[in-house]
C-alpha positions, 0 to 999 in steps of 0.5 A: 186704918192703922193708928199711924195713918190716923195720927197723920190725918189728925195732924194735917187737920190741925195744921189746916185749922191753924193756917185758916186762923192766921189768914183771918188775922192777916186779912187786908183791912177795908180801905179807909174813907178819905177825909176831905179838907174843909174850904178856906177863906183867906183875907187881909184886914188893915186899919189906920188911926190918925192922931195929932202929934205931941212931940217934934224932933229937929236935926241940926248941923253946925260947921266951923273952919279954923287953922288947927284942929284944936281951934276948930274944936274949941269953936265947935264946943262953944257953939254946942255949949251955947245951943245946949244952954238955950235949949235947956232954958226952953225946957228941953230935957238934957236926955233929948239933946243927942249927938248924931254925928261928929267929925273933923277933916282937913281943907286943902288948897289943891293948887298947892296941895297944902292943908289950909285949915280944918273943918269941924262938923257936929250934928244934934238931934233934939226932941221936943215933948211940946210941939209948940216949942218948935219955933223957939228950938229952931231959933235957939239952934240957928242963933247959936251957930247951927247953920243947917236944919236937916229935918223937922219930924213930928210924931206921937208918944202913944204910938204903942197904944194906938198900934194895939187899937189899929191891930184890933180894928184890922182883925175886926175888918178881916172878920167882916170881909170873911163873913161877906165872902162866905155869904156870897159863896154860900159858905159858913165860917166855922173857925180860924186856921191861922192868923198872922200880923203883917208888917205894921207901918207907923209913920211920923212925917218930916217937913223941910226946914227951908223956906224958898231956899232961905235958911230959917234964922233968928230966934224971934222969927216964926218958922211958919211950919205947921203940924199935921196928923201922924198915922199908926197902921196895922195889918193882919192876914187871917185864914178862916175854915168854912163849910157849906150851909 
C-alpha cells in the first residue's frame, strides 16, 4: 500500500472518531421525572368581637324660611351659634361639631310663579365621647332650633385594636379548620402557601331619632334611646399545603 493511500485511511479514521465523540456530546438526555404538586386545603376563618360603645354621633338638621337670603342666613346663624354654645357647655369638643351640609334655595308660589321667600338648611354632625351625654346633646340641639334628628350612631374608639384581635382570632380559627379537614382526609399540614385578609366589616349601629312619629324635643326630657353592643369583625382565606401521612 503506497504512502498516499495510508494517509487517506488514517484521515478517515480520525474523522470517524471525532464524529463519535460529538454524537456522545449531543446524546438525548433521559426524561426528567415529573414533580407532583402537593395537596392543598383552602379554608376561611372569621371572627367577631363585641364591645360596649364609648362614643355616639348625632346628625341633626335645622331649617328656616325668611323673606330674603340675608334674613334666612341671619336666622340660621343664630340657631347654629346657640346650639354650638350649648354643646360646648356640655363638654362636646369644638372639633367634634362638624357641618355636613349647608345650603339655601328659593321657595315659590307656583300659581303666580313668584318667589315667596328663601329656605336655609344646615346639617351638623356631633360626636360625643361619652355616651351618657346623648340625651343632653339631643336636647341642646332641638331646643336651639334643630328640627330634625337624622340619626344616632354608636361606635367604639378602640376599633383598630379590636380589629387586630379579631384578625388574630380569625387566623387561629382558619388553622383549626384546616387541621380538622386534614385529619379527616388522612393528610398532614406541611405549610402555608398563601394567606389573604378578607374585607373586614366593622359595624357601629344607628337608631331612629323618632318615637312613634313624634320628634324628640325638650332638653329636660329623656330620649329613651338605649345603647347596645358594637361589633368588630375580621376574616382571612388561607391555603395550606398538605401531604399524606
